[in-house]
C-alpha positions in Angstrom: 0.0 0.0 0.0 3.0 2.4 0.5 3.4 2.6 -3.3 0.1 4.6 -3.6 0.0 8.4 -3.3 -1.9 9.8 -0.4 -2.9 12.9 -2.2 -6.2 14.5 -1.2 -8.6 15.1 -4.1 -11.7 17.4 -3.7 -14.4 17.2 -6.4 -17.1 19.9 -6.5 -19.6 19.4 -9.3 -22.5 21.9 -9.9 -22.2 23.4 -6.4 -19.2 25.9 -6.2 -21.4 28.8 -7.3 -23.4 28.4 -4.1 -20.4 29.1 -1.9 -20.8 32.8 -1.1 -17.6 33.4 0.8 -14.1 34.0 -0.7 -12.0 31.3 -2.3 -9.4 31.9 0.5 -12.1 31.0 3.1 -13.2 28.1 1.0 -9.6 26.6 0.9 -8.9 27.4 4.6 -12.0 25.5 5.9 -10.4 22.1 5.3 -8.3 20.7 8.2 -6.0 19.0 5.6 -5.7 21.1 2.5 -6.6 19.1 -0.7 -3.7 18.6 -3.1 -6.0 18.6 -6.0 -9.3 20.5 -6.5 -11.6 19.8 -9.4 -14.5 22.2 -9.9 -17.0 21.3 -12.5 -20.1 22.9 -13.9 -19.9 26.4 -12.5 -20.9 29.7 -14.1 -17.9 32.0 -14.9 -17.7 35.4 -16.5 -14.8 36.9 -18.4 -15.8 40.5 -18.9 -17.4 41.5 -15.5 -16.3 41.3 -11.9 -17.9 38.6 -9.8 -21.6 39.2 -9.1 -24.5 37.7 -7.2 -27.7 36.7 -9.0 -30.7 34.4 -8.6 -30.5 31.1 -10.5 -34.1 30.5 -11.7 -34.7 27.0 -13.1 -38.4 27.2 -13.2 -39.2 24.9 -10.3 -36.8 26.6 -7.9 -34.8 29.8 -7.5 -31.6 30.1 -5.5 -29.0 32.8 -5.0 -25.6 32.1 -6.5 -22.4 33.9 -7.4 -20.9 34.1 -10.9 -17.2 34.5 -10.4 -14.8 36.2 -12.8 -12.3 33.9 -14.5 -9.2 36.0 -13.6 -10.4 36.4 -10.0 -10.8 32.6 -9.6 -7.3 31.8 -11.0 -5.7 34.6 -9.0 -7.4 33.5 -5.7 -6.5 29.9 -6.1 -2.9 30.9 -7.0 -2.7 33.0 -3.9 -3.8 30.0 -1.9 -0.9 28.0 -3.4 -2.7 26.2 -6.3 -1.8 26.2 -10.0 -4.4 25.9 -12.8 -3.7 22.7 -14.6 -6.7 22.5 -16.9 -9.9 24.2 -17.8 -12.9 23.0 -19.8 -16.3 24.1 -21.0 -19.5 22.4 -19.7 -21.6 23.2 -22.8 -24.7 21.6 -21.5 -25.3 24.4 -19.0 -25.8 28.2 -19.4 -27.2 31.1 -17.4 -29.4 33.7 -19.0 -29.8 37.2 -17.5 -32.9 38.6 -19.3 -32.6 42.0 -17.7 -28.8 42.1 -18.1 -27.9 40.3 -21.4 -24.3 41.5 -21.2 -23.9 39.2 -18.1 -25.2 36.1 -19.8 -23.0 33.0 -19.2 -23.1 31.0 -22.5 -21.6 27.9 -20.9 -20.5 26.7 -17.5 -16.8 25.9 -16.8 -14.7 23.3 -15.1 -11.2 23.7 -13.5 -8.5 21.5 -12.2 -6.2 23.1 -9.6 -3.3 21.4 -8.0 -0.6 22.2 -5.4 1.8 20.3 -7.6 2.8 22.0 -10.8 2.3 19.4 -13.5 0.9 18.8 -16.9 -1.7 16.2 -17.9 -0.5 13.5 -20.3 -3.5 12.1 -22.2 -4.1 10.0 -25.2 -6.7 12.5 -26.3 -6.1 16.1 -26.9 -8.8 18.1 -25.2 -9.3 21.8 -25.9 -7.6 23.7 -23.1 -8.9 27.3 -22.6 -5.9 28.9 -20.9 
């Protein structure tokens, strides 16, 4: 068993945009800091600073935060993480009928790690760095 890594992996899928506090507070809440953080299916904006909105899916409405891409990467970097990969979750989007300039055409995913590395894969995914 000693041959296996004891890295901590945190997977957050479809829920990170409900965390209203800062990314620094998010990372610091864990007694043992995860070595790898995978965030999938979260709305991100490129052009505007982070903002709060109401996510209305017809049968429910909940508050959420749409974070700015650069702010996410900077905050995780300040917490000691490097962005390893980023991808689009094309199946999800967020429309802002009253503020069309803030529409999120697709959700995003991120892989952050405390270990600077590159992913070796047999397929070549589109990386959006």
